Structure formats: C-alpha cells, structure tokens
FIMAR-125367 format. One record per residue (C-alpha): z negated, y, x negated. Coordinates in steps of 0.02 Angstrom, whole numbers, plus 32768, in hexadecimal, padded with zeros to 4 digits. Each point is the difference from the previous one (the first is absolute). Layout:
residues N
ZYX
...
This chain:
residues 764
8DDCAA69A71D
7F6880477FA9
7FA07F5F802A
808D7F977FB8
7FFD80637F5E
7F437FF67FED
80067F458021
80887FEC7F7F
7F9D805F7F7F
7F617F9E8026
80627F617FE0
802280397F50
7F4B80327FE5
800B80BC800F
7F7A806A804E
804A80988054
7F8E80967FF8
800B80BB801A
7FD280927F94
800980BC8007
8053805C7F72
7F8A80817FB5
803980B27FE6
7FEF7FF77F43
80577F867F8A
800E7F608061
7F927F6D7FD8
805D7F5D7FE2
7F787F7E801C
7FF87FD880BC
809B7F94800C
80057FB07F54
7FC57F548038
80857FF78087
8085803C7F87
7FC97F807F7E
80117F758080
80AA803D8038
804380127F4F
7FD27F4A7FDC
806C7FCA8093
8096806A7FD2
80947FC57F9B
8049806E7F77
809080288074
7F8A8038808A
7F9B806B7F89
809C80557FC2
8039801280B4
7F6A806E8026
803F807A7F7C
80A780178058
801B80978072
80AF7FFF804D
8042808C806C
80177FCE80B5
809F80658016
7FC880658097
7FFD80A17F9D
805A800B7F5A
7FA5805A7F73
806E7FCA7F72
80A07FAD7FCC
7FCC7F497FF7
7FF97F888093
7FAD7F5B8027
80457F6D8061
7FB47F5E8037
7F5180458017
7FC87F868088
801B7F617F98
7FA280527F72
7F6E802A8073
7FF97F4B803A
80027FC77F4B
7F7080737FD2
8070806D7F93
7FD780A88052
7F5D805F7FF1
802F8092806E
808D8063804E
802080B98008
805D806F8079
80077F878090
7FCD8061809A
7FBF7FD480AC
7F707F94803B
806D7F77804A
80687FE97F62
7F6780047F90
7FA17F86806D
80937F888003
8013800A7F44
7F457FE97FE3
80057F698072
807D7FAC7F8C
7F8A801A7F6D
7F627FC28054
804D7F718064
80937FC17F99
7FCB80157F4B
7F997F7A7FAB
7F6180647FE1
8012807B8090
7FE180997F93
8021809F8065
807A80857FC8
7FD780B57FDE
8076807D8053
801F80A77FAB
8065809B8027
802580AC7FB8
7F87805D8070
8007809C7F95
7FD480938071
7FE37FB080A7
80477F6F8062
8050802E80A7
7F9C80A18007
804380527F63
7F9980817FA3
8045807C7F80
80467FB67F60
7F747FE27F81
802F809C7F9E
7FEA806280A2
7F5B7FA98024
7FC180337F54
801680B68035
7F7E7FEA808A
7F6E80017F82
7F8F7FAA8080
7FCE7F4E7FD3
7FBC7FD980AD
80AB8021804B
80557F9B7F76
7F8E7F6C8023
801F801480BB
80BC7FF77FE7
7FF67F5A7FA2
7F7E7FBE807B
807C801C808D
808C7FB37F99
7F957F657FE4
7FD37FF380B8
80B680088033
80457F8E7F79
7F7C7F79801B
8023800980BA
80B27FCE7FD5
7FD17F707F8C
7FFB80577F56
7F667FE67F91
803A80497F5A
804D80A87FD4
8055803B7F60
7FA080A37FFE
7FB780727FBE
807D803C7F7E
7F9C806F7F8A
8077801F7F6F
7FE080AC7FB5
80A6805E7FFB
802B80A67FAE
80BC7FEF800D
8047802380AF
80A97FB97FD0
7FB17F55801C
801F7FCF80B4
7F617F9C8011
7F96809B7FEB
800D800380BE
7FA07F5C800A
7F7580397F8B
7F6C80758004
802F808D7F8B
7FE380357F4D
7F4280047FF0
7F947F697FD3
7F6380418058
8055801F80A7
80647F607FF0
7F627F9B7FDD
7FAE8041809E
809E7FD68060
80017F507FB8
7F4E7FDF8036
801A804780AE
809F7F9E801E
7FB77F5A7FC4
7F67801B806D
806D80298095
806A7F647FEE
7F777F857FD1
7F6880468059
7F587FAE7FDE
80357F528035
80A77FBF7FC3
7FF67F6A8073
7FFB806E809B
80957FED8074
802F80B97FED
7FF1801B7F44
80817FD27F7D
80077FE47F46
803E80957F9B
806B7FF77F63
7FF3808F7F84
80A180247FA4
805D80107F8F
7F967FC67F70
801C805F7F96
804780AA7FD1
809D7FF1806B
7FFE80B9802D
801880317F4A
80AB7FB27FEA
807B80597F8F
807B807C804D
7FB97FE280AE
80787F6D8012
7FBE7F6C8061
7FD37F5D7FA6
8009805A7F58
7F947FF77F63
7F5180477FEA
7FBA80297F55
7F5980597FEA
7F5F7FFC7F9C
7F6D7F99803C
7F92809B8003
8077804A807F
80077F5E8063
7F437FF98012
7FE280B88022
8093802D806F
80587F688049
7F827F71800D
7F7680538069
80507FE880AD
80227F477FE1
7F4F7FE77FC2
7FBC805E8097
805B7F858071
7FB87F6D7F9E
7F52804B800C
801A801180BC
801E7F458009
80BD7FFB8015
80387F4E8021
80A27FFE7F9C
8060805D7F7B
80BD800F7FEB
804E80087F53
807A808D7FDD
80B77FF17FCD
7FF380687F62
7FD67FCA7F51
7F6380377FA2
7FF77FF67F42
80A67FA38001
7FC87F78807A
8027800880BB
7F63800F8069
80287F5B8057
7FEE7FA67F58
7F8180737FB0
7F5E7FA07FE2
7FA580977FBC
8022805C80A2
7FEE7F758081
7F6D7FA27FB3
7FA580617F79
7FFB80A6805D
80077FC880B5
7F8F7F687FFC
7F9880087F61
7FDF80BB7FF7
7FFE802B80BA
7FC27F5C8048
808B7FE9807F
7FE57F5F805F
80937FFF8078
80B27FC27FE4
809680527FB1
80B27FFE8040
80A580367FB4
806D8084804C
80A47FC7804D
80527F867F82
7F95804C7F76
7FFC7F5D7F9D
80BC7FE68004
801E80B47FCB
7FA97FDF7F5A
809F7FA27FD1
806180A47FFF
7F7180537FA4
80297F857F75
7F677F90800A
80587F588011
80487F8A8083
7FAF7FDD80AA
7F927F747FBF
7FC4806B7F6F
7FD9809B8067
7FAC7F9A808A
7F8B7FB27F81
7FE380AC7FB3
7FCE804780AA
7F887F728028
7FAC800D7F56
7FF680BD8014
7F997FEA809F
807F8006808E
7FCD7F938092
808C8012807F
80BC800F7FE9
8054806F8081
80AD7FBF8032
80437FCC7F56
7FC07F4B8006
7FF57FF77F44
7F547FB18010
803E7F828080
80977FCB7F9A
7FBD80017F4D
7F427FF27FF2
7FFB7F438011
807E7FEE7F74
7F9C807A7F94
7F637F9A8023
80557F5F7FCB
803B80557F61
7F5480437FD7
803280B7800F
7F7B801E8086
7F667F9F8037
7FCA7FBA80A7
7F63806B7FF0
806E809C8005
80577FC2809E
7F587FD3804C
7FB980AC7FDB
809080568059
7FFC7F868092
7F4480158010
801280BC8015
80847FEC8088
7F967F82805E
7F66806E7FF1
805E80918050
802F7F918092
7F4B7FCB8016
7FC780B57FF9
807F80308085
7FBB7F778070
80A67FA38004
7FB17F557FDC
7F84801B808D
808980388078
80B480087FC3
802F805F809E
7F7980847FEB
808680887FFB
806F7FB78089
7FB4804080A0
808F802A8075
7F90806A806E
7FD2806F7F6D
80B680167FD2
8024803D80B1
7F6C80778011
7FCD80417F54
80A3803C7FB4
804B80AF800F
7F8180348082
7FED80B2803E
7F59800C7FA6
80497FC97F58
809580748014
7F8980918021
7FA67FDD7F5C
80A77FF47FA4
803180A98046
7F5C804F7FCB
80077FB97F50
80B780307FEC
7FD980B5802E
7F7C80067F76
807A7FBD7F7E
807780948013
7FF880837F77
802780B68026
805480407F62
802E80B08038
7FE2806E8097
803F80B07FDE
7FD780808086
7FAC7F778067
80A37FBA8042
7F997F68802E
7FBA7FCC8076
809280118077
7FE6805080A8
80227F99809B
8083804B8070
80A8804E7FD7
808A7FA27FA6
7FF27F9C7F5F
80917FB87F9E
7FDA7F557FB4
80827FD67F7E
80147F757F80
80577F597FE3
7F647F9C802D
7FAB8076807B
80287F8F8095
7FFA7F5E7F9C
7F6C7F938031
802E7F6C7F92
7FE180607F5F
7F5680468031
7F9E7F6B7FBE
8043800B7F4F
80157F727F86
7F9F7F5C8009
7FE97FFE80BC
80427F508013
7FA57FD280A1
802180A4805B
8062800D80A2
806880977FCF
803A801B80B2
7F4E802E8031
7FE580827F79
7FF980B78030
808480747FB6
7FD980B57FDA
807080378090
7F9D7F94807A
7F5B80377FB5
802880B9800A
803A7FF380B4
7F617FA3802F
7F8880767FA8
805A80A48028
800A7FDA80B9
807E802D8087
7FFA80BC7FE0
804B7FEE7F52
80BA7FE67FED
80267F947F68
80B67FFB7FCB
80397F7A7F86
80917FF07F86
801A7F877F70
804280887F8C
802E7F8D7F6F
80047F4C7FCA
7F787FC17F8B
80817FFC7F75
80AF80467FFC
80347F627FA2
80167F778083
7FEE7F747F81
7F5C80457FC0
7FBD801780B0
802D7F4C8029
7F8A7FC57F76
7F6C804D805A
80357FDD80B5
7FB97F4F7FFA
7F757F8A803B
800F803480B6
7FF080B87FD7
80AE8048801B
802480B67FDA
808780098088
807F80567F93
806D80808059
80B77FFA7FCF
802180B78027
801B80777F6F
7F6D80567FAC
804080A68041
80037FC280B4
7F4F7FBD7FF4
7FBD80A37FB7
805B80698081
7FB37F9B808C
7F54801D7FB4
801F80BB7FEC
8033800D80B6
7F587FC1803E
7FA480617F79
804780A28044
7FB77FD780AB
7F527FDE7FBB
7F6480617FD1
7FD97F907F6B
80547F747FA0
7FAB7F5C7FD0
80667FA27F7E
7FCD7F4C7FDB
80507FDC7F57
7FE47F8E7F6B
800B7F457FF1
80257F6F8073
7F817F728001
805A7F927F82
8021808B7F82
7F557FD17FBC
7FAB7F587FEE
802D7F687F9A
80A5800C7FA2
801380B4803B
7FEF80637F61
805780A97FFA
803780617F67
8012809D806A
7F69801D806F
803D809E8055
802D800E80B7
80B37FBA800D
808780857FED
80437FEB80B1
7F56802F8045
7FE980907F85
80A3804C803F
7FBF7FF380B0
7F5B80527FD3
805780917FA9
806A801E809B
7F677FFE8070
7FA4807E7F93
80948077800C
7FE6800E80BC
7F66806B7FDF
7F997F958076
7F577FBC7FC5
801A7F527FB4
7F7E7F767FF2
802E7F767F86
7FB77F598034
80107F9F7F5F
800F7F45801C
7FF77F977F62
7FB17F6C7FA9
7FE1805F7F5F
7FE680B17FBF
80A980587FFC
8042808E7F94
8002808C807F
7FEA809C7F96
808E805F8055
7FC47FCA80AB
7F4F80367FD6
803F80AC7FCD
807480158095
7FB47FAD809A
7F6C80558054
7FA57F618036
80027F4F7FB9
7FA37F6A8046
80047F5E7F9C
7FF77F6E8079
80297F6A7F90
802C7F73807B
7F7A80138082
800E7F588058
80287FC380AF
7FA48094804F
804480797F7F
8067806A8077
7F6780288067
7F91801D7F68
807B80797FB0
8013805D80A5
7F4280098010
7FF9805E7F5B
809B806B8020
7FB8804080A4
7F4E80137FC0
7FB37F738066
7FC37FC27F57
7FD580717F6E
80507FB57F63
7F857FC07F7E
80657F8C7F8F
7FF980187F43
80807FC47F81
7FD67F627F9F
8096801C7F8E
804480977FA7
80A380528039
806C802E7F67
8068809D7FF7
80947F997FC4
80287F517FC5
7FEE80347F4A
7F4380128014
7FEC7F498031
7F8A7FAC7FDE
7F8880898036
7F4A7FE88036
7F64806B8003
7F8A7F9A7F91
806980077F62
7FC380147F4E
8007809E7F9A
8075800A7F6B
7FD180497F58
806780988031
7FD4801D80B7
804A8091805E
7F7F807C803B
7FDC7FF180BA
8076806A8068
807580217F6E
80BA7FDD7FE6
805F80077F8A
7FB47FFA7F4F
805D7FBC7F69
7FB27F6D7FA5
7F947FD68095
80117F6B8076
807480468085
80B280048040
808480827FDD
803F800380B2
7F6C7FE08074
7F4480167FFA
7F897F6D7FE7
7FB5801880AC
80287F8A8090
804F803F809F
7F6C7FBD8064
7F687FBA7FA4
7F9A7F658020
7F82801E808B
8064808E804E
800F801980BA
7FF680968075
7FB1801380AC
800F80708097
7F4F80347FD1
7FDA80727F6D
7F7D7FB97F8B
7FA380657F7E
7F9C7FAE7F74
7F6180597FCE
7FAF7FFA7F55
7FD97F517FC0
7F4C7FE17FCC
7FBB7F777F90
7F517FB98005
7FFA80087F42
807180227F6E
7F997F977F87
7FE97F4A8031
7FBA7F647FB0
80277F48801B
7FE17FC380B2
7FEB80AD804C
806D802F8095
806C809C8003
8010805180AA
809D80678019
800480708099
808880718044
8004806180A4
80A37FF98060
8022807C808B
80807FF2808B
803780B48011
807A7FDE808C
7FF17FEA80BC
80347F487FF6
7F8D7F6C7FDC
80427F9F7F6D
7FE17F777F80
7FFF80267F46
7FFD7F827F72
7F8780467F80
80287FB47F57
7F967FE47F64
804F7FEF7F54
7FB17FE27F56
804180197F50
7FB27FAD7F68
801E808A7F81
7FE07F9A7F61
80137F447FF3
80187F737F84
80AF7FF2804A
8065808A8052
7FD1801B80B5
806280458096
7FF980BA8027
7FAD7FD380A6
7FD57F668066
7FDA7FF180BA
7F4E7FC18011
7FD5802680B4
803B805080A2
7FC1802080AE
806B801D809A
7F998075806D
801C804D80AA
7FDA80BA7FF9
7FF8805A80A7
805680A9800E
7F9C808B7FB0
7F7E7F8C7FB6
7FCC7FCE7F51
7FD77F507FC6
7FA47FDB7F5E
80517F6B7FAA
7F977FA57F7D
80317F7B7F83
7F8C7F967F96
803E7FD67F51
7FB47F7A7F90
80307FBB7F56
80627F79805D
807D8088802B
801380297F47
802B7F507FC7
80A77FCC7FB7
80497F777F92
7FF880327F49
806F7FC17F73
7F9C7F5E7FFA
80197FED80BC
7F468016801E
7FDB805380A6
7F8580887FD1
7FD980B98004
7FEB80767F6E
7F8880917FF3
803F80B07FF0
8050808D805F
80577FEB80A7
805C80738076
7FD87FF480BB
8086803A807A
8009801180BD
808B803F8070
807E7FDA8089
807A7FAD7F86
80117FD57F48
804A80A97FD0
7F91807A805F
7F547FDA7FB9
7F68805D7FC3
7FAD7FC07F62
7F567FF77FAE
7FC97FA87F62
7F6C7F8C7FEB
7FB37FA17F6F
7FC97F4C801C
7F9B7FA37F7C
7FA47F5A7FF4
C-alpha cells in the first residue's frame, strides 16, 4: 500500500521526503514545497476537511457524538480521528483515507494518553511529586512506545495548568502549583513523547494544554471563568506552556475558559500574538472537545460566528464540533474570513503529518507485531512500579509505625482496598483495569506467605448511594455494599481486633477527581471518617493510606492518625508500589507539588504568594489588624515541597560563594546534608530565592532549583547550586523579562517552610 500511495503522490507532483524534528522550536521549511503543491490541488472543501477532528466513538471523552465518519473520510472532510484504539481498526480507517479519498491524504490518530497507555503510571499530579525529570521523561517515553505500537501518533498531553485550588478536579491531571517545577515537567514530558525524531515509528506528537490559565478558574468549578492580570499570567501561569513550546511541542490545545472576556478558543491575543508571535510556536493548534460550539453559550454568537472567530484567532483544528466543516465555506463566500486563513490552518495540519512521517508511510504506526510484543511488558510494568513508589509522599510517621514488619497479622480495611479498577485514577482511557494490581494483592505479594493479611471493606465510598453512583463510572466501579454502615464497620473491627496493625486505604475513588469532578468539600467522605474513628478507638496502630487525585483537608486525620502515606492514584502497578513503601522495600522520597490546606476556607493556598501591606509575623497567630484568620492560622497543613523519609536528614549550615555580586557573576550555594539514620535514602534539596525589593511586588519565595540525591546511611553529601541573573528574571509591569539589582534572600531546605536564609546584594 505504501508503494500505491507514493505513486499516487508522484502523479500529482509531490516529492515525499523525511525530516527529523529538532529538540528546540521546530523548523517549518523542509516540507513547504510539497505542502504548496498539495494546497494547489485541494478544493476549499478538502482544505476545510483537514481542519476537522471527529471523535471515533471508541472511548467517549465528552457529550457530543459523530456519525457518518467513513463517508466524510472518503470525501476528504476529516483531518484526523481521536480515541479510536487498536492497530487493525486504525489501519483499516487509514486505508480508507489513502485509497478512497481523492488526494489520498493520511489521517492523524490521537488519543488521551495522559499518564501511560496500557502500562499506567501515577496520575500527573503524582508524577510531579517524584521530582526527578529523568523518570518523568522515561514514563512518557514508555507511553509513546506503547501507544505508537497500537497505532496512535498524537497524544493530548502534557497538561501543565498551574493550579492552586484543589476543589478543581483536573488538578489531578496537572503538575502542581509551581511554575518552575511545572516547566521542567513540561520539557521532560514533551521530550519523552516526541524524542529527537518525530518521524520515528515509536515517537508521537505531544499536545500541551490547556492554553491558557485553565487551572485558575473561579470557585474551582470546571469550565468556569478566569480573570487575572497579565503580569500574573506571564510570571506564574505562562511559563510551563512556554517551556513546552521551547521544547518543540508539536501542538497546543486551547482551554475552555475565557480570558479578558474572550474564550481562549476565540482569543486572538492568546492563540496568535502570545503563542505564535511572541513565543515562535510553529506547530498547530486544536480546540478542546466542542470548544468552538461552546462559545455560543459564552455569548459570542451563533455557530458560524464563533467558528469564524476561532479561525481568525489562530485555531487550526476543530475537535468534534464540526463548526469549521459546516460554516467556514459560507463565511468565506460572505467575506467574513479569507482563503489565506484557511490555507494557513491547513498548512499547519499537513506539516504535522509530514513531520510524523505519515505521507512517507501512512501505516508507520500500524505494526501488528509491535502491538503484540511491546505493550504492557514485564519490563515496562517494572518501571511503572518503581516510578510509582517514588511518587508516594510520607506525610506523617509518628513513633516509626512505618515501615511495617513482615510476619504477624495485618488488617487491610477500606472501600477500595481490594479494588483494582480504581488504582489507575482518572484519564486512564486505554488501561485494562482487570490487570491492575489492588493494594490487597500488592500487600500479599510483597509481605509474603508468613504475613496474614485480613481484609474488610469497612465502609462505602459515600454513604449517599446517589452521590457514589456519580463516581462509580467509566469502567471503574466502586462495588457498593448494600449492608448498613454499622454492619460494615463491625466487620472491619472484628478483623482489626485480630491484627497487630491496621492499614486503612481511604479517600477518593478514581473519578472523584478529573474532568467535571470538582468538589466543594475536599475532605475524606463522612462514611470513611466514621470508619477511621472506629478503627482508632481499637488502640491498634493505624496507617492511613490516603488515595486521592488532589490535596484533601485532613487536619483531624493528621492530628489523630500516627502514620499517613499519600499515594495519589499510583497506576496499574500501584498496589505493588504502595506495598513496597509500606514494607520498607522502597524508602519514600516523594515531595508535595501542591500545598495541603488546613480547611477549605484557606483555598486558594500556595507557598509562593505575595506579602500584604500588613503581613503577619512568621510563626504568629492571631494579631488584630494583620492579614490572618480569626479561627485558623495562615499556615498550611503540609507545605509545598514537603515529604518525609524512613531516613533522618539533617541540613548543615548553608554557605555562599559571595554575598556581593555583580552582573554575570555566578553565585554558588552549598549545603551539607547528612543521613543520620541507618537507612539509605533520597532527599530533595530545594533552593528558593526572594527578590526583596522590586519595581512590582514579588513573591515571598520562589523555587529556583532542586536536586534529588541519594545519601547513604551515616554519610554526608554536599549539595551545590549555581545561581545566575537568569534565575532572578521576571516580567515587570511593562512585560519585559528582566532582572533588577538589589537585595535578595537565598534559602535552602527540605521543603518551602523549613529553610535557612542568607541575604546577598547583586548589582550591575
């Protein structure tokens, strides 16, 4: 078939070449002659057809549906399809495009490969707690290898929306609250997906999303409004998107929210002036699911009006809504848009297909042998288990309850403790849930035959059956038990009494976070709290394994439970990874990428906030006429960067190479870290900087560097950072990216709260 396609293209005067995508912003020249020739042959209908991205219906990610896709493919009215799975189906569909359409233009096939394909890694929020970019890149490299082996060449990832409001369900899909950490994550994920050669059979095009500011929606309610200053956009929310563009990301997805009163999908300032003109993005842009159509409800006009608005704003591809397909030709005839605007969008779609090698070989990603041998292998599962273990964050370990000893009897209790389907979390659309490892299975495997593990459900996820039904969806049932709450608790207490220690897996089910899963109350559901209180009354040691897709309000739990391990949703190998940490096979090293609030009233809460004109003195509460609450301190429950270990780390005195610097000089910051325990462990040594006086107000601290280092038991490691004026830059009120001379505070420590400080002066 490849020969037939090449012959067909030669007949229309196209030269089919190959090119590697560089690792920095992608050049656009290599295929322009071929694209020019192809555009001259295309009708207006065929050009518009390239801008149409219907859903294939295999996996639903929204409310709309498409019918009659095959006739549209034959007519050249489809540019790509998303969420169709399996090599055979994709090959058959591609064959229609390259054999039965007039110009034989191949389709691009995309999927929501968000945190793994069949081998599922921790949710992105969990991955961001690893603080190891090599492991992050490895996770997306494996995802790309598996997805391309199954016919997929385009993923709608990474999602790098900064979020400081855990009520928003999609915080689970993002990379935390900090722009520096999120930017490193963006680069690593793009590199993992795309590699150094986008046309390789085992790399795929990434799509950074959601551009822009989606994580700052009001009230934490999905699809809501965003309103912020441009200074804040550039300094706090834009950096991860720009980092992805700088890494050469192939595509960008527009967000659902409005910015400055105009939805992102129709916002020319956002999609063209910032993205293309300021940042030099050369790939193509795509809407989110029915994003164009939804501008009607935003109040921007009818379908024809909003479709034209999106095209003129810089949108290239319309996901599902078919507003482009059904209205652009009419708008062209009426002079509302130009053919040049259609050509520009079509050109970018065609270029992506050339870069992916689809014109050279439309079946590049349809190797049946690869699909049978390269997916969900033992080797890939081993890596997923190792990465998952490093994403877990030990929040509390009073009296060294953890690690658990093998042998004796352990009670494992919780509504999802034996539930394998919920281990992968949200956005695991390609996963085979039946192959995931539950915590019960994982503990039995790791503990071995000499440990007796007793299990009881103990409670339902929610006492309210209707509420639980809303989250028992997408192939991830919660297996609700119809017995009374009292009967469930009594069963749990019976096994607890027979045990040496109690492990309680509590928190959220997989679909309690994710898209359209906002929560106004982010505490552990009441049914599970009642269970936990009953377990604590037994007097037995209790370990809370906290499963969630967001930070939760667990102040009472933190005060009452001796040990707490935050596991997020750890992926298909999660049960084994959690057990590895519980039994000390792996020493926990995860660090929080988001702040845990004491209660919902503190939200939004984040470490790198601004000072007020009436700041509360550090460590103080309460003082009248200062910025504080009457009923709770300003401090978080657990700060950004926090995470304990089975090792005991001690930070020595920080030393600076100089406290007076000029211009291009380099500041060297060194701090010795000692492992005072008998257990080898990894510590994330963190560097923060504060610009004490600026032309605009500056945050009280900003993460500017970190190193995750292995420190053997009883040894000391000297950790050194190099700081230049690049680390001091920010966007000023004129949106110039610059640094200002003056006094700065340098901080190092194990988290954002526990730091030592020294001041420096940096001049030109």
